[in-house]
C-alpha positions in Angstrom: 136.0 35.9 8.2 134.3 32.8 9.5 130.9 34.6 9.5 131.4 35.5 5.9 132.1 31.9 4.9 129.1 30.7 6.9 126.8 33.3 5.2 128.2 32.4 1.8 127.5 28.7 2.2 124.4 28.7 4.3 122.3 31.8 3.9 123.0 33.3 0.5 120.4 32.5 -2.1 121.4 31.7 -5.6 119.1 31.9 -8.5 121.1 29.3 -10.4 120.5 26.9 -7.5 116.7 27.1 -7.8 116.5 29.8 -5.1 118.3 27.7 -2.5 121.6 28.3 -0.6 124.5 26.1 -1.6 124.1 23.9 1.4 120.3 23.5 0.9 120.9 22.7 -2.8 123.5 20.0 -2.0 121.3 18.4 0.6 118.3 18.4 -1.7 120.1 16.9 -4.6 121.8 14.3 -2.5 118.4 13.2 -1.1 116.8 12.9 -4.6 119.8 11.0 -6.0 119.6 8.4 -3.2 
């Protein structure tokens, strides 16, 4: 189960998130907002 959660948050690519994983998207948006 933990590996599924890791995949879902770190490796899965979302078209809605500009082709980034959720973690990458969050990191990118927090850096540009700062």
